[in-house]
Each structure stands twice: as C-alpha cells, then as structure tokens.
Backbone bond lengths (Angstrom), bond angles and torsions (degrees), N, CA, C in turn:
res aa  C-N    CA-C-N  psi(-1)  N-CA   C-N-CA  omega(-1)  CA-C   N-CA-C  phi
1 M - - - 1.458 - - 1.513 111.21 -
2 N 1.317 114.74 -41.28 1.473 119.47 179.20 1.526 110.92 -63.85
3 I 1.346 116.60 -32.65 1.467 120.00 179.57 1.524 110.44 -63.91
4 Y 1.359 115.69 -45.19 1.476 118.92 -179.93 1.525 111.62 -66.96
5 I 1.348 116.45 -36.75 1.476 118.88 178.56 1.522 110.21 -65.35
6 R 1.374 114.30 -43.48 1.450 118.48 178.50 1.532 110.98 -62.71
7 K 1.323 115.61 -40.92 1.452 119.83 179.97 1.522 111.32 -64.62
8 K 1.315 116.01 -42.02 1.448 120.71 177.56 1.515 111.57 -63.38
9 R 1.350 115.30 -40.34 1.458 119.90 179.29 1.523 111.15 -63.68
10 W 1.343 116.42 -41.76 1.472 120.20 178.19 1.526 111.31 -64.64
11 K 1.309 115.66 -35.92 1.486 119.16 176.98 1.514 110.50 -62.85
12 L 1.364 115.32 -43.27 1.469 118.50 179.54 1.518 111.08 -64.14
13 I 1.353 114.93 -40.14 1.474 119.09 -179.94 1.521 110.55 -64.24
14 L 1.330 115.29 -45.68 1.461 118.80 178.85 1.517 112.11 -64.04
15 F 1.353 116.42 -39.92 1.466 119.43 177.93 1.531 111.47 -64.13
16 A 1.345 115.30 -41.96 1.476 119.34 178.36 1.522 110.51 -63.51
17 G 1.373 115.67 -42.28 1.466 118.75 178.87 1.510 111.85 -63.33
18 A 1.364 115.35 -41.70 1.471 119.14 177.78 1.520 111.12 -63.71
19 A 1.344 116.52 -40.22 1.464 119.90 179.06 1.520 111.45 -63.63
20 I 1.347 116.61 -40.47 1.469 120.82 178.39 1.535 111.21 -63.94
21 I 1.338 114.81 -44.60 1.469 119.22 179.65 1.526 111.19 -62.12
22 V 1.365 115.41 -44.85 1.479 119.51 179.79 1.514 110.11 -64.23
23 S 1.310 117.41 -45.09 1.477 121.18 -179.22 1.523 110.66 -62.31
24 A 1.342 116.65 -43.97 1.464 119.77 179.22 1.519 110.96 -64.01
25 S 1.355 116.16 -39.96 1.452 119.79 179.52 1.529 111.12 -64.66
26 L 1.341 114.72 -44.80 1.473 118.25 178.56 1.514 111.63 -63.23
27 Y 1.333 116.81 -41.72 1.471 120.32 -178.49 1.531 110.41 -63.97
28 Y 1.339 115.77 -47.74 1.461 119.34 -178.24 1.530 110.97 -65.39
29 T 1.337 116.18 -43.45 1.463 119.74 178.69 1.518 110.89 -61.89
30 N 1.344 115.78 -44.28 1.460 119.75 178.89 1.516 111.72 -63.15
31 L 1.332 116.20 -35.81 1.472 120.65 177.58 1.532 110.35 -63.67
32 L 1.346 115.61 -46.26 1.467 118.93 177.94 1.517 112.40 -63.59
33 V 1.327 115.42 -41.53 1.448 119.86 179.69 1.523 110.67 -61.56
34 N 1.333 116.93 -42.94 1.458 120.57 179.52 1.528 111.45 -63.30
35 E 1.334 116.14 -40.69 1.463 119.01 178.21 1.532 111.29 -64.62
36 I 1.327 116.02 -44.80 1.471 119.34 177.61 1.525 110.59 -63.88
37 R 1.335 115.49 -39.51 1.468 120.25 179.28 1.520 111.45 -62.00
38 L 1.329 116.42 -44.93 1.476 120.36 178.07 1.518 111.03 -63.37
39 D 1.343 115.54 -41.70 1.467 118.65 178.72 1.534 110.85 -64.46
40 E 1.332 116.33 -41.33 1.449 120.11 178.17 1.529 111.07 -65.64
41 R 1.314 115.59 -39.14 1.463 120.00 179.44 1.530 111.00 -65.32
42 K 1.331 116.73 -37.03 1.460 120.67 177.13 1.515 110.33 -63.29
43 K 1.349 115.94 -41.15 1.462 119.29 178.29 1.515 110.89 -60.99
44 V 1.339 116.34 -42.38 1.461 120.59 179.79 1.530 109.35 -64.74
45 A 1.332 116.58 -42.37 1.468 120.04 -179.93 1.529 111.30 -64.89
46 I 1.336 116.22 -41.05 1.482 120.05 177.92 1.517 109.71 -64.47
47 W 1.342 116.63 -41.53 1.463 120.13 178.85 1.523 110.76 -62.60
48 A 1.334 116.23 -46.43 1.459 119.57 -178.97 1.527 111.34 -63.69
49 D 1.327 116.95 -39.69 1.468 119.98 178.21 1.529 110.95 -64.96
50 A 1.343 115.89 -40.23 1.473 119.11 178.81 1.518 110.72 -65.29
51 I 1.345 116.97 -40.79 1.452 119.79 177.96 1.511 110.97 -64.63
52 Q 1.338 117.17 -40.09 1.457 120.69 178.79 1.525 111.17 -62.76
53 R 1.339 116.02 -41.99 1.464 119.84 179.47 1.531 110.57 -66.05
54 K 1.331 116.58 -40.99 1.464 119.08 178.92 1.534 109.96 -68.64
55 A 1.334 117.07 -34.70 1.454 119.64 176.29 1.529 110.13 -63.43
56 D 1.324 116.77 -42.23 1.474 120.55 176.68 1.528 110.27 -62.18
57 L 1.332 116.22 -39.20 1.463 119.89 178.39 1.533 110.97 -64.71
58 V 1.318 116.75 -43.15 1.458 120.66 178.19 1.528 110.42 -62.42
59 N 1.348 116.29 -44.08 1.466 120.15 178.16 1.518 111.51 -61.57
60 F 1.335 116.15 -43.77 1.462 120.46 -179.49 1.533 110.93 -64.56
61 T 1.342 115.68 -43.50 1.468 119.23 178.79 1.514 111.46 -64.07
62 N 1.329 115.79 -38.30 1.459 120.00 178.76 1.518 110.77 -65.71
63 K 1.323 117.88 -41.73 1.475 120.88 176.83 1.524 111.01 -63.35
64 L 1.329 115.82 -38.23 1.455 120.36 178.56 1.523 110.93 -62.33
65 F 1.330 116.57 -41.77 1.455 120.16 178.95 1.527 110.70 -67.12
66 E 1.315 117.14 -36.21 1.465 119.49 176.98 1.522 110.01 -64.71
67 Q 1.326 117.91 -38.78 1.451 120.67 177.38 1.536 110.94 -65.28
68 I 1.345 115.61 -40.93 1.467 118.81 177.74 1.527 110.40 -62.51
69 K 1.336 116.61 -40.74 1.460 120.31 179.27 1.535 110.54 -63.18
70 T 1.331 116.59 -41.29 1.458 120.46 177.80 1.524 111.35 -64.80
71 E 1.330 116.14 -40.72 1.463 119.42 179.64 1.525 111.05 -65.63
72 E 1.332 117.61 -37.68 1.469 119.64 178.59 1.530 110.18 -66.42
73 R 1.334 116.32 -36.56 1.462 119.01 175.93 1.526 110.40 -63.30
74 K 1.308 117.87 -40.66 1.469 121.17 178.25 1.520 110.93 -63.66
75 R 1.332 115.90 -40.36 1.476 119.38 179.93 1.517 111.41 -64.06
76 V 1.344 116.03 -39.86 1.455 119.15 177.75 1.535 109.98 -66.18
77 T 1.332 116.51 -39.33 1.466 119.59 176.84 1.517 111.02 -61.69
78 N 1.337 116.17 -41.76 1.476 119.74 177.09 1.527 110.52 -63.29
79 L 1.335 116.94 -38.79 1.466 119.73 176.34 1.524 110.52 -62.24
80 A 1.338 115.44 -40.82 1.472 119.48 179.51 1.536 109.99 -64.57
81 D 1.317 117.53 -42.55 1.471 119.88 177.23 1.512 111.91 -61.89
82 A 1.342 115.52 -41.90 1.479 119.43 178.26 1.521 109.91 -64.29
83 Q 1.334 116.19 -40.31 1.461 119.81 -179.76 1.528 110.44 -64.41
84 R 1.323 116.01 -40.43 1.470 119.78 -179.92 1.527 111.78 -68.25
85 L 1.335 117.24 -40.52 1.462 120.35 -176.51 1.514 112.89 -73.31
86 I 1.346 117.10 -18.88 1.464 119.46 178.54 1.528 111.03 -60.26
87 F 1.344 116.13 -35.47 1.457 120.12 -177.91 1.532 111.75 -67.67
88 Y 1.315 116.73 -19.84 1.468 119.35 -177.80 1.514 112.53 -112.59
89 A 1.323 116.97 5.03 1.472 119.75 -178.58 1.514 110.15 -76.18
90 E 1.332 115.37 128.92 1.463 121.01 178.34 1.525 111.74 -110.63
91 N 1.304 116.52 -26.24 1.470 121.45 179.91 1.536 108.86 -89.41
92 N 1.347 115.59 133.10 1.469 119.98 -178.50 1.523 112.51 -63.25
93 D 1.323 116.11 -38.48 1.465 119.76 179.22 1.524 110.38 -63.00
94 Y 1.323 115.47 -43.18 1.464 120.03 179.82 1.532 110.29 -65.66
95 L 1.357 115.09 -38.56 1.451 119.61 177.97 1.524 111.74 -64.40
96 N 1.323 115.39 -42.81 1.473 119.17 177.33 1.517 111.60 -63.98
97 F 1.324 115.92 -35.38 1.458 120.57 178.12 1.528 110.88 -62.92
98 L 1.318 116.22 -43.96 1.466 120.69 179.44 1.532 111.26 -67.02
99 L 1.335 115.49 -40.26 1.464 119.06 177.84 1.531 111.64 -64.50
100 N 1.328 116.52 -34.99 1.474 120.54 177.32 1.518 111.03 -65.61
101 I 1.337 116.75 -37.20 1.462 120.51 177.58 1.518 110.68 -62.28
102 I 1.340 115.24 -42.65 1.463 119.23 -179.28 1.515 111.64 -68.95
103 S 1.353 115.47 -43.99 1.472 118.71 -178.33 1.521 112.15 -72.67
104 A 1.327 118.45 -16.46 1.460 120.81 179.95 1.516 112.62 -71.85
105 N 1.328 115.85 -15.99 1.469 120.82 177.86 1.523 109.03 -75.63
106 T 1.318 117.02 105.41 1.463 121.97 -179.74 1.523 113.00 -118.19
107 T 1.322 116.46 6.03 1.470 118.44 -176.00 1.523 113.61 -126.92
108 I 1.341 118.57 -34.17 1.462 120.66 -174.22 1.534 109.79 -88.87
109 P 1.343 118.57 120.70 1.469 120.62 176.10 1.530 110.18 -68.38
110 V 1.334 117.29 124.24 1.454 122.51 -177.59 1.529 108.93 -132.46
111 V 1.335 115.34 136.24 1.473 121.60 176.90 1.529 107.53 -125.10
112 Q 1.363 115.92 126.59 1.463 121.71 176.54 1.523 108.66 -96.19
113 V 1.330 115.91 126.08 1.462 122.16 -176.22 1.520 108.51 -126.36
114 D 1.358 116.65 138.64 1.461 120.26 177.85 1.530 110.08 -88.15
115 D 1.338 115.38 -175.28 1.465 120.56 -177.48 1.533 113.11 -65.25
116 D 1.318 117.38 -23.95 1.465 121.40 -178.76 1.526 113.26 -90.58
117 G 1.339 116.92 2.67 1.456 119.85 179.46 1.499 114.23 83.06
118 N 1.339 116.23 16.42 1.452 120.36 176.78 1.529 110.61 -89.54
119 I 1.315 116.52 140.47 1.458 121.39 177.66 1.529 108.97 -78.12
120 V 1.330 115.43 115.34 1.455 120.65 179.86 1.513 110.31 -80.52
121 S 1.324 115.46 -46.75 1.467 120.84 178.77 1.528 108.22 -158.88
122 A 1.294 115.84 164.23 1.473 121.17 178.61 1.527 108.61 -148.83
123 R 1.314 114.55 149.14 1.467 119.82 -179.13 1.521 109.20 -141.74
124 N 1.345 114.46 138.65 1.481 121.83 178.24 1.530 112.63 60.54
125 V 1.332 115.89 33.89 1.456 120.02 -179.04 1.530 109.84 -105.33
126 E 1.320 115.30 165.55 1.453 120.47 -177.08 1.529 112.83 -92.00
127 F 1.331 116.62 -10.96 1.453 119.22 179.31 1.537 109.37 -104.24
128 D 1.318 116.92 167.16 1.464 123.15 -179.48 1.535 109.08 -90.06
129 P 1.345 118.11 109.67 1.469 119.08 -178.51 1.518 114.32 -64.73
130 D 1.323 117.80 -14.54 1.464 120.24 178.40 1.516 112.17 -78.50
131 T 1.307 116.97 -23.89 1.474 120.81 -178.31 1.527 112.28 -103.19
132 V 1.323 116.84 -27.79 1.465 121.07 178.23 1.517 108.07 -99.18
133 L 1.312 117.03 112.16 1.461 121.22 -173.95 1.532 112.93 -104.99
134 K 1.314 117.90 -26.63 1.453 121.26 -176.46 1.521 111.00 -103.12
135 F 1.342 115.00 140.98 1.453 121.03 179.31 1.541 107.99 -95.24
136 D 1.311 115.52 84.24 1.467 120.70 -178.50 1.529 109.76 -152.10
137 G 1.309 114.70 -179.01 1.456 120.45 176.74 1.500 113.57 63.28
138 N 1.330 115.16 -135.33 1.463 121.35 -175.31 1.519 112.14 -67.13
139 I 1.325 116.64 -32.76 1.478 119.66 179.85 1.517 109.88 -65.52
140 R 1.344 117.85 -44.11 1.457 120.25 177.93 1.531 110.86 -62.09
141 R 1.324 116.63 -39.36 1.476 119.81 179.98 1.515 111.08 -63.79
142 I 1.329 117.88 -42.66 1.456 121.38 -177.95 1.522 111.41 -67.78
143 F 1.349 116.47 -38.46 1.458 119.72 -174.87 1.525 112.68 -95.64
144 S 1.325 118.31 14.00 1.456 120.85 179.53 1.532 112.64 -107.96
145 V 1.329 116.37 15.27 1.476 119.60 177.60 1.521 109.56 -65.70
146 Y 1.323 117.38 -40.36 1.454 123.10 178.64 1.527 109.22 -111.41
147 P 1.340 118.49 147.75 1.478 120.13 178.17 1.533 109.87 -65.84
148 P 1.335 116.61 143.75 1.466 118.92 -177.63 1.527 112.17 -72.52
149 V 1.334 114.79 159.00 1.458 121.64 174.07 1.545 107.24 -94.06
150 V 1.323 116.06 122.80 1.456 121.40 -175.62 1.521 110.12 -91.61
151 V 1.347 115.73 129.43 1.464 121.75 178.13 1.529 107.57 -116.73
152 N 1.338 116.68 113.12 1.468 121.66 176.84 1.531 108.40 -93.17
153 Y 1.334 115.71 111.37 1.457 118.65 -175.82 1.531 113.57 -106.65
154 Y 1.350 117.67 -15.72 1.461 118.75 177.70 1.519 109.71 -163.58
155 K 1.330 116.75 114.35 1.461 123.11 178.46 1.529 110.61 46.62
156 N 1.339 117.34 -112.50 1.472 120.74 -178.58 1.517 112.59 -96.69
157 K 1.342 116.11 11.76 1.458 119.95 179.71 1.525 110.18 -88.97
158 N 1.326 114.92 129.03 1.465 120.70 -178.09 1.521 110.65 -128.14
159 I 1.320 113.18 154.79 1.460 122.24 168.45 1.527 107.37 -122.34
160 Y 1.312 115.04 134.80 1.455 120.04 -177.33 1.526 108.67 -108.33
161 L 1.323 114.53 126.55 1.467 119.78 178.18 1.529 108.79 -100.61
162 Y 1.311 115.76 106.00 1.449 121.57 175.46 1.536 108.46 -94.20
163 Y 1.310 115.69 142.92 1.466 118.81 -179.57 1.524 109.40 -148.25
164 K 1.303 115.00 165.29 1.458 121.58 174.77 1.530 108.72 -138.25
165 D 1.298 116.02 176.95 1.469 119.54 -178.72 1.521 110.12 -61.05
166 S 1.330 114.81 144.21 1.454 119.29 177.46 1.520 110.39 -67.14
167 N 1.328 114.70 161.26 1.464 119.10 -179.68 1.528 111.44 -61.35
168 I 1.331 115.55 -38.47 1.475 119.50 179.17 1.517 109.77 -63.72
169 F 1.351 115.90 -44.55 1.462 119.77 179.82 1.518 110.76 -64.03
170 S 1.353 116.82 -40.35 1.467 119.92 -179.61 1.518 111.14 -64.21
171 E 1.326 116.91 -40.84 1.463 119.89 178.34 1.530 111.43 -65.75
172 L 1.337 114.71 -40.94 1.472 117.84 177.31 1.520 111.03 -67.08
173 K 1.340 116.14 -32.41 1.458 119.03 178.19 1.517 110.45 -65.52
174 V 1.317 118.12 -36.72 1.470 121.23 175.74 1.517 110.23 -62.37
175 V 1.332 115.71 -41.52 1.474 119.89 177.56 1.500 110.17 -62.50
176 L 1.343 117.72 -42.59 1.472 120.70 179.56 1.519 110.72 -64.31
177 D 1.325 117.59 -42.65 1.470 120.09 178.60 1.523 111.29 -61.83
178 D 1.333 116.46 -40.58 1.473 119.59 175.97 1.511 111.16 -63.81
179 L 1.334 116.09 -40.71 1.461 120.24 178.82 1.515 111.10 -61.05
180 I 1.341 115.90 -43.80 1.465 119.56 -179.36 1.531 110.34 -67.25
181 R 1.353 116.61 -42.56 1.464 120.08 -178.67 1.529 110.86 -63.64
182 F 1.340 116.69 -46.77 1.446 120.03 178.76 1.524 112.17 -66.83
183 F 1.327 115.68 -31.09 1.468 120.66 178.73 1.515 110.57 -61.70
184 F 1.337 116.94 -49.86 1.452 120.41 -179.46 1.523 111.39 -71.23
185 S 1.317 117.29 -33.43 1.472 119.55 177.24 1.523 110.92 -65.75
186 E 1.315 115.84 -39.99 1.460 119.91 178.58 1.509 111.94 -65.65
187 I 1.344 116.04 -33.70 1.467 120.09 177.97 1.534 109.72 -65.28
188 V 1.311 116.21 -46.67 1.466 120.39 -177.49 1.511 111.03 -68.43
189 L 1.343 117.30 -43.42 1.481 121.52 -179.50 1.520 108.55 -99.86
190 N 1.320 116.41 62.40 1.465 120.07 -175.48 1.520 110.95 -85.93
191 S 1.339 114.50 148.48 1.467 120.46 -177.58 1.520 112.34 -76.54
192 A 1.315 117.88 -16.09 1.460 120.81 -178.49 1.528 111.94 -85.64
193 S 1.328 117.54 -0.65 1.477 122.84 179.82 1.515 111.45 57.59
194 V 1.311 116.53 39.17 1.455 121.79 -179.20 1.525 109.12 -88.99
195 P 1.341 118.26 126.58 1.472 119.03 173.73 1.519 111.00 -62.77
196 V 1.331 116.32 128.81 1.469 121.61 -173.10 1.528 109.18 -132.43
197 I 1.346 115.44 141.97 1.455 122.50 171.96 1.522 107.64 -132.68
198 I 1.320 116.93 128.50 1.464 122.47 177.54 1.524 107.46 -111.48
199 T 1.337 116.63 124.54 1.465 120.82 -178.41 1.534 109.74 -121.73
200 D 1.325 114.30 172.88 1.458 119.97 174.94 1.511 110.06 -81.59
201 S 1.340 116.76 -167.56 1.469 120.49 -175.55 1.524 113.16 -67.32
202 T 1.346 117.58 -20.22 1.456 120.57 179.35 1.522 113.59 -81.22
203 M 1.327 116.93 -9.01 1.465 122.93 -176.64 1.520 112.09 61.83
204 Q 1.317 116.98 18.44 1.461 121.63 -178.96 1.517 112.52 -114.51
205 R 1.331 116.68 -46.15 1.463 120.72 -176.86 1.519 110.58 -84.01
206 V 1.328 117.25 122.06 1.447 122.67 -177.81 1.525 109.05 -82.27
207 I 1.339 115.96 124.73 1.455 121.87 177.85 1.519 110.27 -89.04
208 Q 1.325 115.58 -50.84 1.467 122.34 179.39 1.530 108.45 -146.56
209 Y 1.332 115.61 161.04 1.450 120.39 175.07 1.507 108.62 -153.57
210 G 1.332 115.73 160.56 1.457 121.27 -179.86 1.514 111.86 -150.20
211 N 1.356 115.33 150.20 1.475 122.36 178.74 1.532 112.80 59.96
212 L 1.336 115.39 34.27 1.457 121.74 176.52 1.528 107.53 -134.63
213 D 1.326 115.13 153.39 1.457 120.55 -177.29 1.530 110.57 -65.44
214 R 1.322 116.23 126.26 1.466 120.38 -175.65 1.533 111.87 -65.34
215 V 1.319 117.09 -38.17 1.473 120.46 -179.23 1.515 110.21 -68.30
216 K 1.345 117.06 -44.44 1.472 120.66 -179.19 1.527 111.36 -65.03
217 M 1.330 115.88 -31.42 1.459 118.70 -177.96 1.546 111.65 -69.88
218 Q 1.323 117.71 -10.62 1.456 120.71 175.41 1.527 111.60 -79.41
219 N 1.337 116.00 -11.42 1.464 121.56 -179.24 1.522 109.37 -93.03
220 P 1.344 119.01 114.59 1.484 120.05 -178.89 1.518 113.51 -59.63
221 A 1.331 117.56 -34.36 1.461 120.07 179.37 1.522 111.02 -64.48
222 F 1.327 116.41 -42.22 1.474 120.33 177.76 1.525 110.27 -64.27
223 V 1.324 117.56 -39.68 1.466 120.62 179.81 1.532 110.56 -63.39
224 R 1.331 116.67 -46.47 1.481 120.35 179.05 1.530 111.36 -61.43
225 K 1.325 115.80 -43.39 1.470 120.21 -179.59 1.526 110.67 -64.53
226 T 1.335 116.56 -40.87 1.464 120.51 179.79 1.515 111.19 -66.33
227 I 1.327 117.59 -42.08 1.459 120.93 178.40 1.517 111.52 -62.42
228 Q 1.333 116.16 -41.85 1.468 119.72 178.04 1.534 111.19 -64.03
229 S 1.339 115.48 -39.01 1.469 119.70 177.44 1.529 110.72 -64.32
230 M 1.337 116.56 -39.43 1.463 120.44 178.60 1.521 111.22 -66.27
231 I 1.339 116.78 -40.56 1.480 120.10 179.21 1.509 110.38 -63.93
232 S 1.324 117.26 -37.43 1.468 119.92 179.89 1.524 112.62 -67.21
233 Q 1.329 116.99 -25.03 1.479 120.30 -179.82 1.522 111.83 -91.95
234 N 1.337 117.53 -43.45 1.465 120.27 -175.67 1.521 109.42 -144.89
235 P 1.333 117.42 141.74 1.468 119.08 175.61 1.523 110.09 -68.62
236 P 1.326 118.10 142.36 1.475 120.01 -178.74 1.522 111.68 -68.27
237 I 1.336 114.79 152.53 1.453 121.87 176.51 1.528 108.35 -93.36
238 R 1.330 116.15 126.96 1.476 120.36 -177.41 1.522 110.16 -102.25
239 V 1.330 115.27 132.27 1.472 121.30 178.92 1.530 107.73 -127.71
240 N 1.327 116.61 125.77 1.458 122.38 179.07 1.547 109.31 -104.46
241 I 1.309 115.77 121.33 1.464 121.54 179.88 1.521 107.57 -129.02
242 A 1.340 116.09 127.35 1.459 120.98 -170.81 1.532 112.01 -57.30
243 D 1.313 117.95 -51.42 1.450 121.07 -175.49 1.522 112.66 -76.54
244 L 1.311 117.44 -22.30 1.462 121.74 -176.19 1.522 113.11 -105.93
245 G 1.316 117.31 -20.08 1.448 120.90 -176.15 1.514 111.23 89.19
246 T 1.328 115.16 -159.11 1.467 121.37 -179.42 1.514 110.84 -86.68
247 R 1.320 115.41 136.23 1.457 121.75 176.10 1.535 108.32 -122.92
248 Y 1.348 115.89 139.64 1.455 121.44 176.35 1.526 109.24 -113.47
249 I 1.320 115.35 132.04 1.475 121.56 -179.83 1.535 108.27 -108.38
250 F 1.319 116.68 112.51 1.461 122.82 178.42 1.519 108.13 -103.45
251 Y 1.323 116.21 140.43 1.458 120.29 178.26 1.525 109.35 -151.26
252 K 1.330 115.16 161.95 1.465 120.72 177.08 1.520 108.74 -145.67
253 D 1.329 115.14 -179.51 1.473 119.80 -177.22 1.526 110.09 -60.42
254 S 1.322 114.83 150.73 1.467 120.06 179.75 1.528 110.67 -64.92
255 F 1.315 114.94 162.17 1.465 120.49 -179.97 1.526 111.20 -62.96
256 L 1.358 115.88 -36.27 1.462 119.37 178.36 1.517 110.95 -64.47
257 L 1.342 117.49 -41.49 1.459 120.72 179.41 1.520 110.67 -65.58
258 T 1.327 117.15 -37.77 1.458 120.47 178.47 1.523 110.47 -64.97
259 Q 1.341 116.69 -39.94 1.457 119.76 177.53 1.512 111.50 -64.89
260 L 1.333 116.37 -40.98 1.463 120.11 -177.72 1.529 111.67 -65.01
261 Q 1.322 117.82 -30.16 1.454 120.45 -179.77 1.520 112.10 -65.13
262 Y 1.346 116.08 -31.46 1.464 120.17 -177.72 1.523 113.17 -101.90
263 Y 1.326 117.33 -3.90 1.462 120.04 -176.17 1.524 113.37 -61.93
264 P 1.373 120.45 -46.11 1.477 119.23 179.33 1.515 113.23 -58.04
265 Y 1.340 116.84 -37.95 1.463 119.38 -179.64 1.542 110.55 -69.07
266 V 1.325 115.89 -39.18 1.470 118.76 177.17 1.516 110.94 -64.69
267 Q 1.340 116.39 -41.42 1.452 120.47 178.71 1.541 110.75 -62.90
268 F 1.326 115.88 -44.35 1.465 119.78 178.73 1.521 111.30 -62.10
269 L 1.343 116.60 -39.07 1.457 120.35 179.20 1.525 110.79 -66.48
270 V 1.336 117.62 -41.46 1.463 121.43 -179.79 1.518 110.75 -65.35
271 I 1.342 117.06 -45.32 1.480 120.39 179.28 1.527 110.31 -64.61
272 G 1.347 116.38 -41.69 1.454 119.86 179.05 1.527 111.23 -62.39
273 L 1.338 115.74 -41.06 1.458 119.75 177.88 1.530 111.24 -65.55
274 F 1.328 116.42 -38.60 1.476 120.43 178.14 1.538 109.97 -64.44
275 L 1.340 117.65 -44.16 1.472 120.05 179.30 1.516 111.16 -65.12
276 L 1.345 117.28 -37.98 1.456 119.84 179.50 1.537 110.01 -64.29
277 I 1.349 116.10 -44.48 1.477 118.92 178.60 1.515 110.82 -63.59
278 A 1.352 116.25 -41.39 1.474 119.64 178.96 1.531 110.73 -61.90
279 Y 1.352 116.57 -41.71 1.465 119.98 -179.95 1.530 110.52 -65.71
280 L 1.317 117.24 -42.11 1.469 120.02 179.24 1.521 110.87 -64.22
281 L 1.329 117.80 -41.29 1.456 120.49 178.32 1.519 111.29 -65.32
282 F 1.361 114.85 -40.81 1.458 118.27 179.22 1.531 110.29 -64.63
283 S 1.347 116.79 -41.43 1.471 120.01 179.90 1.527 109.87 -65.64
284 Y 1.329 116.88 -39.27 1.446 120.20 179.15 1.525 111.31 -64.66
285 A 1.350 115.37 -40.84 1.471 119.57 178.55 1.522 110.78 -65.46
286 R 1.361 115.45 -38.86 1.478 118.02 -179.85 1.511 110.88 -67.38
287 R 1.346 116.31 -40.79 1.478 118.17 177.99 1.529 111.47 -64.76
288 S 1.347 115.39 -38.29 1.462 118.41 177.84 1.516 111.30 -63.91
289 E 1.351 115.54 -39.37 1.463 119.41 177.38 1.514 111.55 -63.76
290 Q 1.337 116.77 -41.92 1.455 120.11 178.86 1.535 111.12 -65.40
291 N 1.319 115.38 -40.38 1.473 118.22 179.24 1.520 110.62 -63.49
292 Q 1.357 115.24 -40.40 1.468 117.51 178.35 1.531 110.93 -63.89
293 V 1.357 115.78 -37.71 1.476 119.42 178.44 1.521 110.54 -63.36
294 W 1.356 115.48 -45.38 1.475 119.09 179.51 1.530 110.92 -64.56
295 V 1.315 116.61 -38.17 1.469 118.40 177.72 1.515 110.83 -64.48
296 G 1.348 116.28 -42.33 1.472 120.20 178.30 1.506 112.19 -63.29
297 M 1.335 116.66 -41.66 1.455 120.47 178.74 1.522 110.44 -66.07
298 A 1.321 116.71 -39.61 1.479 119.43 178.92 1.527 110.72 -63.93
299 K 1.328 117.36 -41.52 1.461 121.20 178.06 1.520 110.34 -63.30
300 E 1.370 116.01 -44.42 1.462 119.53 -179.15 1.514 111.27 -64.49
301 T 1.353 116.00 -40.22 1.472 120.32 179.27 1.522 110.32 -64.19
302 A 1.307 116.43 -43.10 1.475 120.33 178.90 1.510 110.29 -63.34
303 H 1.334 115.63 -38.73 1.449 119.31 179.48 1.543 111.18 -65.48
304 Q 1.334 114.61 -43.52 1.474 119.25 179.60 1.516 111.99 -64.94
305 L 1.344 115.51 -37.70 1.463 118.93 178.21 1.531 112.25 -71.65
306 G 1.327 115.80 -32.20 1.446 120.58 -176.25 1.539 112.54 -77.35
307 T 1.326 118.47 -23.66 1.452 121.80 -175.61 1.526 112.04 -66.15
308 P 1.399 119.89 -50.55 1.494 118.07 179.11 1.524 112.05 -64.77
309 I 1.336 114.22 -34.45 1.462 116.52 -178.44 1.535 109.51 -65.39
C-alpha cells in the first residue's frame, strides 16, 4: 500500500513540476511575444505617421503648384491687358509703363497670334519667331494646353495670347512628379513590411499594392475583404493630387505582428496536445502493465491449482 501511495505522490510531484515548467514557459514566451508585438506595432505606427507627413507634404506641394499656375495665368492676363491698352495709350509715360510690363515677362512663354493664325510676336519661346510665321502644327499643340487670352484692340479685330508653363514651373513640375512617384513607390516597398493597398477616389479600383499575394489580389472578393479588414484596423490615409485625383492608402498590421498575436495560443495548443498524448501513452502503458500482472497471476494460480491435481 505504501508503494502505491509513494508512486501516486511522485506522479503528483512530477505533474506539478511539469505544470510549473509549462506555465513558466508560456509566461516567458508570452512576455517576449508581447514585447516583440509592441515593438512591431511601434514600427507600424512610425511608418504610418511618416506616410501621413509625406502625404501632407505632397498635398502642400501640389497646392503650391496650383497657386503658381493661377499666378501665371494672372500674369498672362495682365500682359494681355497691357497689350490691349497700348493701342489706346496717348501719354508716352503711360506707354512706357505698359511696355515695361510686357518686357518684364522673362519666364512665361507667350505667343501673340492674329485672327488669321499668323504669329505677331513671341517671347521666351524655344523657336525663332522670325522664321516661324504660322501658328499651327506642333507649336499650336504645345501652346494649346491652356485657353488663350483674347485681346480686342479694334472692333472685330483680336489678338490671341497663347502661353504655356514657364520653364521654372515645368522643372518644378518634374520634381513634383518624381516626388509623387517615389512617394507611392516607398509606400508599396515599405521597410516595415506593412500590407498596403492604394486605391482611387472610389476606394474600389486598386492602383498599387504591396506585401500581399499577387494571385489573391486578382480576386475582387479578396480585395474587398482585405480593404474592409484594413479599415477596421486603421483609418485610410487620403492624398489629393491635382493630376491624379484622390488616392486612399489602406494598410494593416504586418504579417509578423499578425503571427505573433496568435503564437501564444498555438504554443498552448501544441503543449496541451503533447501532454494529452503523453497522458494517453502513460495510461496505455499502465493498463498494459496491469494486464501483464493479471496474466502472470492467472498463470501462477493455474500452476498452483494444477500441482496437487
């Protein structure tokens, strides 16, 4: 009897020791996972904040370019007014003042065209106005981006002022386009490994995406489900770009962070399954041992009974 009690006591001690080891392992693992999760979450937050700041910068730069475009339109309108008033100027000082306004334009390409399509004069252009007399072909195409400013100088006689963006504005526009292109490329190829989807203003058509399975992204149902999942985790970042329209940037936690959230439960399940299998094996071994004991006792009993007979 004492042997069985001692055996039972050792089983309880071993079970308690195993429980302590498992609990300590789960606690320590969960602690590490939480620390890694917080660190990963900080990276995602830093990435999202950086993207938001760059989006604000892109929006601000875009608004600045729109203001520059508006100012250039005003300058051309002022040139047109000065051109029109020249025909009615009687005072030499006033005439010189108008001529100074026209000559002060050193950046905006302007072409003056009459009703017959002849080039009257040109300023800040890349072609030679002395050799090119007609406003047609490639020149008309280049200078027809914006509607011309009409100057009526006598009854039904008009002069049309065609213009295009200044060289400075065009160079800055190239810089802005590069900024926008690199901005979206950096979002897709982000260092934080954050799954990203960029859509148009309808939030339906995908423009670009990153850190997502290319085959699955061909499935509209998967795309809709992923976007909804991203919205539930983080509000989308909105970027307004004049030439491109509104863009929405959706993102969610990285794949590593998603794995870490479920890792403690997976570990607990694996350890629990291991303990269950160990218990079943131990019970099977104990039953086998008991069966062997009963078989041995039955053989011994039969032998003892058979001897007197």
